[in-house]
C-alpha positions as CSV (number, residue, x, y, z in Angstrom):
1,M,-38.4,156.7,-189.3
2,N,-36.7,156.5,-192.9
3,T,-34.4,154.1,-194.6
4,T,-31.8,156.6,-194.5
5,Q,-32.0,157.4,-191.1
6,I,-32.1,153.5,-190.0
7,G,-28.9,153.1,-192.0
8,I,-27.4,156.2,-190.8
9,I,-27.8,154.8,-187.1
10,T,-27.1,151.4,-188.1
11,N,-23.5,152.4,-190.0
12,A,-22.7,154.2,-186.7
13,I,-23.3,151.5,-184.1
14,G,-22.4,148.5,-186.3
15,V,-25.7,146.6,-185.9
16,R,-28.2,145.2,-188.2
17,A,-31.2,147.5,-189.4
18,N,-34.0,145.5,-188.0
19,Q,-32.2,146.1,-184.5
20,V,-32.1,149.5,-184.6
21,Q,-36.0,149.7,-186.1
22,N,-37.4,147.5,-183.5
23,T,-35.4,149.3,-180.6
24,I,-36.8,153.0,-181.8
25,K,-40.1,151.4,-181.9
26,L,-39.7,150.0,-178.3
27,L,-38.5,153.3,-177.2
28,E,-41.2,155.3,-178.7
29,E,-43.8,153.0,-177.0
30,G,-42.4,154.4,-173.9
31,G,-39.8,151.4,-172.9
32,T,-36.9,152.1,-171.0
33,V,-33.2,151.1,-171.5
34,P,-32.8,148.4,-168.5
35,F,-36.3,146.9,-169.6
36,I,-35.6,146.9,-173.3
37,A,-32.2,145.2,-173.0
38,R,-32.9,142.8,-170.2
39,Y,-37.0,141.6,-171.3
40,R,-36.8,142.6,-175.5
41,K,-33.8,140.6,-176.4
42,E,-35.7,138.6,-179.4
43,A,-36.6,142.1,-180.7
44,T,-33.4,144.0,-180.2
45,G,-31.0,140.9,-180.9
46,S,-29.6,140.9,-177.7
47,L,-28.4,144.5,-177.8
48,D,-26.8,145.6,-174.4
49,E,-27.7,148.6,-172.7
50,V,-24.9,150.7,-174.2
51,Q,-26.0,149.9,-177.8
52,I,-29.6,150.9,-177.0
53,L,-28.6,154.3,-175.3
54,D,-26.3,155.0,-178.3
55,I,-29.2,154.1,-180.7
56,K,-31.7,156.4,-178.5
57,D,-29.2,159.5,-178.6
58,L,-28.2,159.2,-182.4
59,W,-32.5,158.7,-182.8
60,N,-32.8,162.0,-180.9
61,K,-30.1,163.8,-182.8
62,L,-31.7,162.8,-185.9
63,K,-35.0,164.2,-184.8
64,E,-33.8,167.2,-183.8
65,A,-32.6,167.7,-187.4
66,D,-35.8,166.7,-188.8
67,K,-37.0,169.8,-186.9
68,R,-34.5,171.9,-187.7
69,R,-34.9,171.1,-191.6
70,D,-38.6,171.9,-191.2
71,T,-37.8,175.5,-189.6
72,I,-35.3,176.1,-192.3
73,I,-37.6,175.2,-195.3
74,K,-40.4,177.3,-193.9
75,A,-38.0,180.2,-193.5
76,I,-36.9,180.0,-197.1
77,E,-40.0,179.4,-198.5
78,E,-41.2,182.7,-196.7
79,Q,-38.5,184.6,-198.4
80,G,-40.0,182.9,-202.1
81,K,-36.5,181.5,-202.5
82,M,-37.3,177.9,-202.6
83,T,-36.2,175.7,-205.6
84,P,-36.8,172.2,-206.5
85,E,-33.0,171.4,-206.2
86,L,-32.6,173.2,-202.8
87,L,-35.7,171.4,-201.3
88,N,-34.0,167.8,-202.7
89,K,-30.9,169.1,-200.9
90,L,-32.5,170.0,-197.5
91,N,-34.7,166.9,-197.5
92,N,-31.5,164.6,-197.9
93,A,-29.3,166.4,-195.4
94,Y,-29.3,164.6,-191.8
95,Q,-26.4,166.5,-190.0
96,L,-27.4,170.2,-188.4
97,Q,-24.0,171.3,-189.7
98,E,-24.9,170.3,-193.5
99,L,-28.3,171.9,-193.0
100,E,-26.9,174.8,-191.5
101,D,-24.8,175.4,-194.5
102,L,-27.7,175.0,-196.9
103,Y,-29.3,177.6,-194.9
104,L,-26.3,180.1,-194.5
105,P,-27.2,182.2,-198.2
106,Y,-30.6,182.5,-197.0
107,K,-30.1,183.4,-193.3
108,Q,-31.4,186.9,-192.2
109,K,-28.3,188.7,-191.5
110,R,-27.6,192.1,-190.0
111,K,-26.1,194.9,-192.5
112,T,-22.8,193.3,-194.0
113,R,-20.3,194.7,-196.4
114,A,-21.7,192.7,-198.9
115,S,-25.4,193.6,-198.1
116,I,-24.3,197.4,-198.6
117,A,-22.5,196.8,-201.9
118,I,-25.3,194.7,-203.4
119,E,-27.2,198.1,-202.2
120,K,-25.4,200.3,-204.2
121,G,-26.2,198.2,-207.2
122,L,-22.5,196.2,-207.2
123,E,-24.0,192.8,-207.5
124,P,-23.6,192.6,-211.2
125,L,-19.9,193.8,-211.2
126,A,-19.2,191.0,-208.8
127,K,-21.0,188.5,-211.0
128,L,-18.8,189.5,-214.1
129,I,-15.2,189.4,-212.3
130,F,-16.3,186.0,-210.5
131,E,-17.0,184.4,-213.6
132,Q,-13.3,185.4,-214.6
133,K,-14.0,185.7,-218.5
134,D,-13.7,189.2,-219.0
135,N,-10.5,191.0,-218.9
136,N,-12.2,194.3,-219.4
137,F,-14.0,194.5,-216.0
138,L,-11.9,197.2,-214.9
139,Q,-13.4,199.2,-217.8
140,K,-17.1,198.1,-217.2
141,A,-16.4,199.1,-213.5
142,G,-16.9,202.9,-214.2
143,N,-20.5,202.2,-215.3
144,Y,-21.3,201.3,-211.7
145,L,-20.1,204.7,-210.2
146,N,-23.0,206.5,-208.7
147,D,-23.6,209.1,-206.0
148,K,-23.1,205.7,-203.6
149,V,-20.0,204.5,-205.6
150,A,-17.4,207.4,-206.2
151,S,-14.6,205.6,-207.8
152,V,-13.5,202.2,-209.6
153,D,-11.6,201.3,-206.7
154,E,-14.9,201.4,-204.2
155,A,-16.9,199.6,-207.0
156,L,-14.2,196.7,-206.8
157,Q,-14.1,196.8,-203.2
158,G,-17.7,196.3,-203.3
159,A,-17.7,193.7,-205.6
160,R,-14.7,191.4,-203.7
161,D,-17.2,192.1,-200.5
162,I,-19.7,190.4,-202.4
163,M,-17.7,187.8,-203.8
164,A,-16.3,186.9,-200.4
165,E,-19.8,186.4,-199.0
166,W,-20.4,183.9,-201.9
167,I,-17.1,182.2,-201.0
168,N,-18.0,182.0,-197.3
169,E,-21.6,180.4,-198.1
170,N,-20.7,178.0,-200.4
171,V,-21.0,174.2,-199.1
172,D,-18.3,172.8,-201.2
173,A,-16.0,175.6,-200.0
174,R,-16.8,175.3,-196.4
175,N,-16.3,171.4,-196.3
176,A,-12.9,171.9,-197.9
177,V,-11.7,174.2,-195.5
178,R,-13.0,171.9,-192.8
179,K,-11.1,169.1,-194.2
180,V,-7.7,171.1,-193.9
181,F,-8.8,171.8,-190.4
182,E,-9.5,168.3,-189.7
183,R,-6.0,167.2,-190.8
184,E,-3.6,169.9,-189.9
185,A,-5.3,172.6,-186.9
186,Y,-3.3,173.1,-184.2
187,I,-4.6,174.4,-180.7
188,S,-2.6,177.4,-179.4
189,S,-2.5,178.9,-176.1
190,K,-0.7,182.0,-174.6
191,V,-0.8,183.7,-171.2
192,K,-2.8,187.0,-171.6
193,K,-0.7,190.0,-170.7
194,G,-0.2,190.9,-166.7
195,K,-1.9,187.5,-166.0
196,E,1.5,185.5,-165.3
197,E,1.1,185.5,-161.6
198,E,-2.7,185.0,-161.1
199,G,-2.8,182.2,-163.7
200,V,0.5,180.1,-162.4
201,K,-1.5,176.8,-162.1
202,Y,-2.0,177.1,-166.0
203,K,2.0,177.7,-166.4
204,D,2.1,174.6,-169.1
205,Y,0.0,176.6,-171.5
206,Y,1.4,179.8,-171.5
207,D,2.9,179.4,-175.0
208,F,1.6,176.3,-175.7
209,S,0.5,174.6,-179.2
210,E,-0.3,171.0,-180.3
211,P,-2.1,169.3,-183.3
212,L,-5.9,169.5,-182.3
213,K,-6.6,165.9,-183.3
214,K,-3.9,164.9,-180.7
215,V,-4.7,166.8,-177.7
216,P,-6.1,164.4,-174.8
217,S,-9.3,165.5,-173.5
218,H,-7.7,166.4,-170.1
219,R,-5.5,168.7,-171.7
220,L,-8.0,170.4,-173.7
221,L,-10.4,170.9,-171.0
222,A,-7.7,172.5,-168.7
223,I,-6.9,175.0,-171.7
224,R,-10.4,175.8,-172.1
225,R,-10.9,176.3,-168.0
226,G,-7.8,178.8,-168.4
227,E,-9.4,180.8,-171.3
228,E,-13.0,180.6,-169.1
229,E,-10.9,182.4,-166.5
230,G,-9.6,184.7,-168.4
231,I,-5.8,183.6,-167.9
232,L,-5.3,182.3,-171.5
233,S,-5.9,183.3,-175.0
234,V,-6.7,180.7,-177.3
235,S,-6.6,179.9,-180.9
236,I,-7.7,176.8,-183.4
237,S,-5.7,177.4,-186.7
238,P,-4.4,175.2,-189.7
239,D,-1.8,176.4,-192.0
240,E,-3.4,179.3,-193.7
241,D,-1.5,178.9,-197.3
242,N,-2.9,175.2,-197.3
243,A,-6.6,176.7,-196.4
244,L,-6.1,179.2,-199.0
245,G,-5.1,176.7,-201.7
246,A,-8.0,174.6,-200.9
247,L,-10.1,177.5,-201.8
248,D,-8.0,178.4,-204.7
249,R,-8.8,175.2,-206.4
250,I,-12.5,175.6,-206.1
251,F,-12.9,179.2,-207.3
252,L,-9.7,180.5,-209.6
253,R,-10.0,179.5,-213.2
254,G,-10.0,181.8,-216.5
255,M,-8.2,184.8,-217.0
256,S,-5.4,186.6,-214.9
257,E,-6.8,190.1,-214.3
258,P,-10.2,189.2,-212.8
259,K,-8.6,186.0,-211.3
260,K,-6.3,188.3,-209.2
261,Q,-9.5,190.4,-207.7
262,V,-11.3,186.6,-206.9
263,E,-7.9,186.1,-205.3
264,D,-8.2,188.9,-202.9
265,A,-11.9,188.2,-202.3
266,I,-10.9,184.5,-200.9
267,T,-8.1,185.6,-198.9
268,D,-10.4,188.3,-197.4
269,S,-13.2,185.6,-197.3
270,Y,-11.2,183.4,-195.2
271,K,-9.5,185.5,-193.1
272,R,-12.6,187.7,-192.1
273,L,-15.7,185.4,-192.4
274,M,-15.0,181.6,-193.1
275,K,-11.9,180.9,-190.6
276,P,-13.3,182.5,-187.5
277,S,-16.8,180.8,-188.3
278,I,-15.1,177.2,-189.0
279,E,-12.4,178.0,-185.7
280,N,-15.6,178.3,-183.7
281,E,-17.0,175.2,-185.0
282,F,-14.0,173.1,-184.3
283,S,-13.6,174.8,-180.8
284,N,-17.0,173.2,-180.0
285,L,-16.6,170.0,-181.9
286,S,-13.4,169.4,-179.8
287,K,-15.0,170.7,-176.6
288,E,-17.7,168.4,-177.3
289,K,-15.3,165.4,-178.0
290,A,-13.3,166.0,-174.9
291,D,-16.5,166.6,-172.9
292,G,-17.6,162.9,-174.0
293,E,-14.5,161.5,-172.9
294,A,-14.3,162.9,-169.7
295,I,-18.2,162.0,-169.0
296,R,-17.2,158.6,-170.1
297,I,-14.4,158.3,-167.4
298,F,-16.9,159.8,-165.2
299,A,-19.8,157.3,-165.9
300,Q,-17.2,154.2,-165.8
301,N,-15.9,155.4,-162.2
302,L,-19.5,156.1,-161.1
303,R,-20.2,152.6,-162.1
304,Q,-17.7,150.9,-160.5
305,L,-18.5,152.7,-157.3
306,L,-22.2,152.1,-157.1
307,L,-21.6,148.5,-157.6
308,A,-18.9,148.2,-155.1
309,S,-19.4,145.5,-153.0
310,P,-22.0,145.8,-150.0
311,L,-21.2,144.4,-146.6
312,G,-24.7,143.3,-146.7
313,Q,-27.4,143.6,-143.7
314,K,-25.3,143.6,-140.5
315,R,-25.5,145.6,-137.7
316,T,-23.2,148.3,-137.7
317,L,-21.5,151.0,-135.7
318,A,-20.5,154.0,-137.9
319,I,-18.1,156.7,-136.5
320,D,-17.6,160.1,-138.5
321,P,-13.9,161.0,-137.2
322,G,-13.1,164.4,-135.8
323,Y,-10.4,166.2,-133.6
324,R,-11.8,169.5,-132.1
325,T,-15.4,168.4,-132.3
326,G,-15.1,164.8,-131.6
327,C,-16.2,161.8,-133.4
328,K,-19.9,161.2,-134.1
329,V,-21.0,157.6,-133.1
330,V,-24.6,156.0,-134.4
331,A,-25.4,152.5,-134.4
332,L,-27.4,151.3,-137.4
333,D,-29.7,147.9,-137.2
334,A,-29.2,145.4,-139.9
335,Q,-31.7,147.0,-142.4
336,G,-29.6,150.7,-141.9
337,N,-32.1,152.1,-139.2
338,L,-30.6,154.5,-136.6
339,V,-31.0,152.6,-133.4
340,A,-28.2,155.3,-131.2
341,D,-26.0,158.0,-131.7
342,T,-23.8,160.1,-129.5
343,V,-20.0,161.8,-129.7
344,I,-17.1,160.4,-128.4
345,Y,-13.4,162.1,-127.7
346,P,-10.9,159.1,-128.0
347,F,-8.0,161.8,-128.2
348,D,-8.6,163.8,-125.1
349,K,-11.0,161.6,-123.1
350,T,-9.5,158.3,-124.0
351,M,-11.0,155.9,-121.3
352,E,-14.4,157.4,-121.4
353,A,-14.6,157.1,-125.3
354,Q,-13.4,153.2,-125.3
355,H,-16.4,152.6,-122.9
356,T,-18.6,154.4,-124.6
357,V,-17.8,152.1,-127.9
358,L,-17.6,148.7,-126.1
359,S,-20.9,149.4,-124.7
360,L,-22.7,150.3,-128.0
361,V,-21.2,147.3,-129.5
362,E,-22.1,145.0,-126.7
363,K,-25.6,146.6,-126.3
364,H,-26.5,146.5,-129.8
365,K,-24.6,143.4,-130.9
366,I,-22.9,145.1,-133.4
367,E,-21.0,143.0,-136.0
368,A,-19.1,145.8,-138.4
369,I,-17.4,148.9,-137.6
370,A,-17.3,151.7,-140.2
371,I,-14.9,154.2,-140.0
372,G,-14.9,157.7,-142.3
373,N,-11.8,158.0,-143.8
374,G,-11.6,161.8,-143.7
375,T,-9.5,164.0,-140.8
376,A,-8.5,161.8,-138.2
377,G,-9.8,158.6,-139.8
378,R,-6.6,156.5,-139.2
379,E,-6.0,157.7,-135.9
380,T,-9.8,156.8,-134.8
381,E,-8.9,153.2,-136.7
382,A,-6.2,152.7,-134.6
383,F,-7.9,153.8,-131.4
384,V,-10.8,151.2,-132.4
385,K,-8.2,148.5,-133.1
386,K,-6.8,148.7,-129.5
387,L,-10.1,147.9,-128.1
388,T,-10.8,144.3,-126.8
389,F,-14.2,143.1,-127.8
390,S,-16.1,140.1,-126.6
391,T,-17.1,139.3,-129.9
392,Q,-14.5,141.1,-132.6
393,P,-16.3,143.1,-135.1
394,Q,-15.2,143.5,-138.8
395,I,-13.4,146.9,-139.2
396,F,-13.5,148.9,-142.3
397,M,-12.2,152.3,-143.4
398,V,-15.1,154.1,-145.4
399,S,-15.0,156.7,-148.3
400,E,-16.5,160.0,-146.8
401,Q,-16.8,161.4,-150.2
402,G,-20.2,163.4,-150.5
403,A,-21.3,162.5,-147.0
404,S,-21.4,166.0,-146.0
405,I,-23.3,166.8,-149.2
406,Y,-25.9,164.2,-147.9
407,S,-26.2,165.4,-144.5
408,A,-26.9,168.9,-145.4
409,S,-29.5,167.9,-148.4
410,E,-33.3,168.0,-148.5
411,V,-33.2,164.2,-148.4
412,A,-31.4,163.8,-145.2
413,R,-33.5,166.5,-143.6
414,E,-36.3,164.5,-144.8
415,E,-35.0,161.0,-143.3
416,F,-33.7,162.5,-140.0
417,P,-35.3,165.8,-139.1
418,D,-34.5,166.3,-135.4
419,K,-30.7,165.0,-136.0
420,D,-27.9,167.7,-137.0
421,V,-25.9,167.2,-139.9
422,T,-23.3,165.5,-138.0
423,V,-25.2,162.7,-137.3
424,R,-26.6,162.4,-140.6
425,G,-23.1,162.3,-142.0
426,A,-22.3,159.0,-139.8
427,I,-25.1,157.5,-140.5
428,S,-24.5,158.1,-144.1
429,I,-20.6,156.6,-143.9
430,G,-22.7,153.3,-141.9
431,R,-24.9,152.7,-144.6
432,R,-22.7,153.0,-147.3
433,L,-20.8,150.1,-145.9
434,L,-24.2,148.0,-145.9
435,D,-25.2,149.0,-149.4
436,P,-23.1,151.4,-151.3
437,L,-25.5,151.8,-154.2
438,A,-28.8,152.3,-152.0
439,E,-26.6,155.3,-149.9
440,L,-25.2,156.6,-153.0
441,V,-28.0,157.3,-155.1
442,K,-29.1,160.1,-152.7
443,I,-26.4,162.1,-153.5
444,D,-26.0,164.3,-156.8
445,P,-23.1,162.1,-158.5
446,K,-21.2,164.9,-159.4
447,S,-20.3,165.5,-155.6
448,I,-19.0,162.0,-155.1
449,G,-15.8,163.2,-156.4
450,V,-14.8,160.5,-158.9
451,G,-14.7,162.4,-162.0
452,Q,-12.2,164.7,-163.9
453,Y,-13.1,168.2,-164.8
454,Q,-16.8,167.6,-163.9
455,H,-17.5,171.4,-163.9
456,D,-16.0,172.0,-166.9
457,V,-18.2,169.5,-169.3
458,D,-21.6,170.0,-170.6
459,Q,-23.8,169.8,-167.7
460,P,-27.3,168.4,-169.3
461,L,-25.0,166.0,-171.0
462,L,-23.2,165.1,-167.9
463,K,-26.3,164.8,-165.9
464,N,-28.3,162.7,-168.4
465,S,-25.1,160.2,-168.7
466,L,-24.5,159.9,-164.9
467,D,-28.4,159.3,-164.6
468,S,-28.2,156.6,-167.0
469,V,-25.2,155.1,-165.1
470,V,-27.4,155.2,-162.0
471,E,-30.5,153.6,-163.4
472,S,-28.6,151.0,-164.9
473,C,-26.9,150.2,-161.7
474,V,-29.8,149.9,-159.7
475,N,-31.8,147.5,-162.2
476,T,-28.9,145.5,-162.7
477,V,-28.9,144.7,-158.8
478,G,-32.5,145.1,-158.2
479,V,-34.4,146.6,-155.4
480,N,-36.3,145.1,-152.7
481,I,-39.6,147.2,-152.8
482,N,-40.5,146.5,-148.9
483,T,-37.1,148.3,-147.8
484,A,-36.1,150.6,-150.5
485,S,-36.0,154.3,-150.1
486,K,-38.0,156.7,-152.5
487,H,-34.7,158.0,-154.0
488,L,-33.8,154.4,-154.7
489,L,-37.1,153.3,-156.1
490,S,-37.1,156.4,-158.4
491,Y,-34.3,155.1,-160.4
492,V,-36.1,151.6,-161.0
493,A,-37.1,151.6,-164.8
494,G,-40.7,153.0,-165.5
495,L,-41.1,154.6,-162.0
496,G,-39.5,158.1,-161.5
497,P,-39.7,160.2,-158.2
498,S,-43.8,160.6,-158.2
499,L,-44.4,157.0,-158.4
500,A,-41.6,156.1,-156.0
501,A,-43.4,158.5,-153.4
502,N,-46.7,156.9,-154.3
503,I,-45.2,153.2,-153.7
504,V,-43.4,154.5,-150.2
505,K,-46.8,156.1,-149.1
506,F,-48.8,152.8,-149.9
507,R,-46.1,150.8,-148.0
508,K,-46.7,153.0,-145.0
509,E,-50.5,152.7,-145.3
510,N,-50.9,149.0,-146.0
511,G,-47.9,147.3,-144.9
512,D,-45.3,145.3,-146.9
513,F,-46.2,144.4,-150.4
514,K,-46.8,140.6,-150.1
515,S,-46.8,140.3,-154.2
516,R,-45.9,141.8,-157.3
517,A,-49.5,141.9,-158.6
518,Q,-50.0,144.2,-155.4
519,I,-48.1,146.8,-157.4
520,K,-50.8,147.5,-159.8
521,K,-52.6,149.0,-156.9
522,V,-50.2,151.7,-156.0
523,P,-52.2,155.2,-157.2
524,R,-51.3,156.2,-160.9
525,L,-48.8,153.0,-161.4
526,G,-50.7,151.8,-164.7
527,D,-50.1,148.8,-166.9
528,K,-47.0,150.3,-168.9
529,A,-44.9,151.6,-165.6
530,F,-46.0,147.7,-163.9
531,E,-44.5,146.4,-167.1
532,Q,-41.3,148.2,-167.2
533,C,-40.8,148.1,-163.3
534,A,-42.2,144.9,-162.4
535,G,-39.1,142.5,-163.2
536,F,-36.5,145.2,-161.3
537,L,-38.7,144.7,-157.8
538,R,-38.1,142.1,-155.4
539,I,-40.6,140.8,-153.1
540,P,-38.9,138.4,-150.3
541,Q,-41.8,137.7,-148.6
542,S,-44.1,136.7,-151.3
543,D,-45.7,133.3,-151.6
544,N,-44.7,133.1,-155.1
545,P,-40.7,132.7,-155.2
546,L,-40.8,134.1,-158.7
547,D,-41.8,137.7,-157.0
548,N,-38.2,137.6,-155.6
549,S,-36.6,136.7,-158.8
550,A,-35.6,138.9,-162.2
551,V,-38.2,136.6,-164.1
552,H,-40.7,138.9,-165.2
553,P,-44.5,138.4,-164.4
554,E,-45.0,138.4,-168.1
555,S,-43.3,134.9,-168.0
556,Y,-44.9,133.5,-164.7
557,Q,-47.0,131.4,-167.3
558,V,-44.4,129.9,-169.1
559,V,-42.2,128.7,-165.7
560,E,-45.7,127.2,-164.3
561,R,-46.1,125.2,-167.6
562,M,-42.4,124.0,-167.0
563,A,-43.3,122.8,-163.5
564,K,-46.7,121.4,-164.2
565,D,-44.3,119.5,-167.5
566,L,-42.3,118.3,-164.8
567,K,-45.2,117.5,-162.2
568,C,-43.3,119.8,-159.5
569,T,-43.7,123.2,-158.0
570,V,-41.9,126.4,-159.2
571,K,-40.1,126.3,-156.1
572,D,-38.5,122.7,-156.7
573,L,-37.6,123.9,-160.2
574,M,-35.6,126.7,-158.7
575,T,-34.3,124.4,-156.2
576,S,-33.1,121.4,-158.5
577,A,-30.9,121.4,-160.8
578,E,-31.7,117.8,-161.7
579,L,-35.3,119.0,-162.7
580,R,-34.1,121.9,-164.6
581,K,-31.9,119.7,-166.6
582,K,-34.7,117.8,-168.0
583,L,-36.4,120.9,-169.6
584,N,-36.3,121.4,-173.3
585,L,-36.9,124.9,-173.9
586,Q,-37.7,124.6,-177.5
587,Q,-41.1,123.6,-176.5
588,Y,-41.7,126.4,-174.3
589,I,-41.1,129.0,-177.4
590,G,-43.8,130.6,-178.3
591,E,-45.1,134.1,-179.9
592,S,-44.1,136.5,-177.2
593,T,-41.2,134.0,-175.6
594,G,-38.4,133.3,-177.5
595,L,-35.2,131.2,-176.9
596,L,-33.1,134.2,-175.8
597,T,-35.9,135.0,-173.2
598,L,-36.2,131.3,-171.9
599,Q,-32.3,131.2,-171.5
600,D,-32.6,134.4,-169.2
601,I,-35.4,132.6,-167.2
602,L,-33.4,129.4,-166.8
603,K,-30.5,131.4,-165.6
604,E,-32.6,133.4,-163.0
605,L,-34.1,129.9,-161.7
606,E,-30.5,128.7,-160.9
607,K,-29.6,131.5,-158.8
608,P,-32.7,133.8,-158.2
609,S,-32.2,137.4,-157.2
610,R,-28.7,136.9,-157.3
611,D,-26.5,139.9,-156.4
612,P,-23.9,140.8,-159.1
613,R,-21.7,142.5,-157.0
614,E,-18.6,141.2,-155.7
615,Q,-18.0,139.9,-152.1
616,L,-16.6,142.6,-149.7
617,T,-13.2,142.1,-148.4
618,A,-11.3,143.9,-145.4
619,F,-8.3,146.2,-146.3
620,E,-5.7,147.6,-144.2
621,F,-3.3,150.4,-144.8
622,D,0.2,150.4,-143.5
623,A,0.2,150.9,-139.8
624,N,3.6,152.6,-139.9
625,V,2.4,155.4,-142.8
626,K,-0.3,158.4,-141.4
627,T,0.9,161.4,-142.8
628,I,2.9,162.3,-146.1
629,E,5.9,163.0,-143.9
630,D,6.1,159.0,-143.3
631,L,6.7,158.3,-146.7
632,Y,10.0,157.9,-148.6
633,E,11.2,157.0,-152.0
634,G,11.4,153.4,-152.9
635,M,8.6,152.1,-150.1
636,V,6.1,149.7,-151.3
637,L,2.6,150.2,-150.0
638,P,-1.0,149.0,-149.8
639,G,-3.5,151.4,-151.4
640,I,-7.2,151.8,-152.6
641,V,-8.0,153.4,-155.9
642,T,-10.0,156.3,-155.2
643,N,-10.4,158.0,-158.9
644,I,-9.4,157.0,-162.3
645,T,-8.6,159.8,-165.2
646,A,-7.7,159.5,-168.6
647,F,-3.7,160.1,-167.5
648,G,-4.0,157.5,-164.6
649,C,-5.6,156.8,-161.2
650,F,-5.3,158.2,-157.9
651,V,-4.5,155.9,-154.9
652,D,-5.1,156.4,-151.2
653,V,-2.0,154.8,-149.1
654,G,-3.5,156.1,-145.8
655,V,-1.9,159.8,-145.8
656,K,-5.0,161.9,-146.2
657,Q,-3.4,162.7,-149.6
658,D,-4.0,160.5,-152.8
659,G,-1.0,159.8,-154.9
660,L,-1.1,159.6,-158.5
661,V,-0.3,156.7,-160.7
662,H,0.7,158.2,-164.0
663,I,-0.8,156.0,-167.2
664,S,2.8,155.3,-168.0
665,Q,3.3,153.8,-164.6
666,L,0.2,151.5,-164.1
667,A,2.1,148.5,-166.2
668,N,5.4,147.3,-167.5
669,Q,3.5,147.2,-171.0
670,Y,1.9,150.3,-172.8
671,V,-1.6,151.1,-171.3
672,S,-3.8,153.4,-173.5
673,D,-7.0,153.3,-171.0
674,P,-6.4,153.3,-167.3
675,N,-9.6,151.2,-167.0
676,Q,-7.8,148.1,-168.7
677,V,-5.7,147.8,-165.7
678,V,-7.4,149.2,-162.6
679,K,-11.1,149.6,-161.1
680,L,-12.4,151.9,-158.5
681,Q,-12.1,150.5,-155.0
682,Q,-9.5,148.0,-156.2
683,Q,-7.0,147.1,-153.6
684,V,-3.4,147.7,-155.1
685,Q,0.4,147.5,-154.2
686,V,2.3,150.7,-155.1
687,R,5.9,152.1,-155.0
688,V,6.4,155.8,-153.7
689,V,8.5,157.2,-156.7
690,E,8.5,161.1,-155.6
691,V,7.2,163.0,-152.5
692,D,6.6,166.7,-152.9
693,I,5.6,167.6,-149.1
694,A,5.4,171.6,-150.3
695,R,2.8,170.8,-152.9
696,K,1.3,167.9,-151.2
697,R,1.9,165.8,-154.1
698,I,2.7,162.2,-154.5
699,A,4.0,160.1,-157.4
700,L,3.5,156.3,-157.4
701,S,4.3,153.9,-159.5
702,M,2.3,150.0,-159.9
703,K,5.3,148.7,-162.5
704,A,6.8,145.6,-161.2
705,V,5.4,145.9,-157.6
């Protein structure tokens, strides 16, 4: 880690050098992002998780560049072509593109037109012409005729081929053309011959052109998908004259006759070598940018979904609706354990179904009913709402998105080996109501259905981003070590799948954990893992109330000192605001505990183990609207935001087909980012703008509703 690298990160993120330095040191020592953000604020200067992740990503890119630089230096030295000047340039290049430009002239190539011309002995002629100082080059070209070069024209062509390669490999030339691409490049797409019918969904891009720097991410990803499927041919190009003009300014000088040869070499170099190469660069860069935007939106949506309001520990009846095969019904206890399951046919055997539901609710003292929002969901909801219960349970519609993925997964088979997929799906629906986070971590985030073009973006990048979001959400909420599944535990900072499995095994063999100190007895869970995970694990049954808080064990002594100074117990300190007001935090500042940590401790003592998620509120669709045919222009309906994209949001109004509120219809004022106006699972009022029954499309508006 050198000062230049620190400076690059500092400038990119807009933080101080010591914050970057300390954060990298903590990361290199095995610190996790949630732990560093929560418990090392003095070192990082209170950087949040996003900033720490940005530092981590940039640091990894710089390390990647370091590795590539070492490889390039070794390769050039092996050729015996390294010079002090080149070595200095390589050592001061920190971007992969810059390194590759410097390496380009030394890269081992297959036979090129230039290398063939060099073999024919034409390099001195190329140098003579390239200098543009000698008008007699034509006469001198005759000196290069031999058994491989039959004519002066052939000699000149060979010299131009060599010059074209020099131009292409010139760092300044490539950067000049890149600037033209940055300013002026257009992305254009055309339909391939004979693909008009097959690719009708890409009709908007059959003859399309837009400045590359302005094209929105969703449009670019759609174009790229059309290209991938063989429907569209796509090109990225600036004005050719402007690109050639930039190269002319670098290379044209001196006498007119040789200048004409260099000019021809420039045109050939640009069209044949440089443009395809830089077009490919910009294609990758624009895709990278579009991927980043799509992944950012996906990550935002996923965070909102994972942190959706939980109902909490309630005895629940969950129903996975269906017509032909019936509705799968399960009863869950307050911890989400399965206590009963059956099938009802409310649309065929109504009386029998009514009796079954009422009996299950009575027998298991059901407090809430969760109904999947898929096929027959609204009809099942109507059936349940007509029932008369002795004690009325709350009724909720729950998103089924991804439940079928879970029910057929190895995770579900492991949890319920003797139950079929339909029962597992109903269990998942019920558990999502109790605690969305604990249940959704079992499903691949891509299957939850809150993304945009998730199959088109860089998959490793998407996975890393979504895993970071899941890890962040799990650690933000905290985890009860005695009830959490191994899948939930695996996202706790410092654990992972292997240690999570060891914790569950230890819990089965030894009973519930009684203290955080006992966590250290879990096989293979060392001091570093304990340091990282302990503050995020909760033990409600512990004799030490701090074990059920976000206060880290490394700070217990400080809290105990506070209690001792006030002549009270730690529990008294946690329950009495008056006692806490008497504390002077300055007197507890020490080498390992700064003011920021003490302020966090005080906040935690006020509300130990608080859940940051909002309270769940019941929601009802319009009872008169059940299918798309029930909709008409102008009607105003309640709905729930189910997905947010760069171009707007989708809202479920209870007709099985979500409607689109375009970004222009989100508010009366201009909106640049839909997340400024709406969030996932938000309850909204929308007006129907257009209904296209044939294409199953619903246009909605939130303007002045």
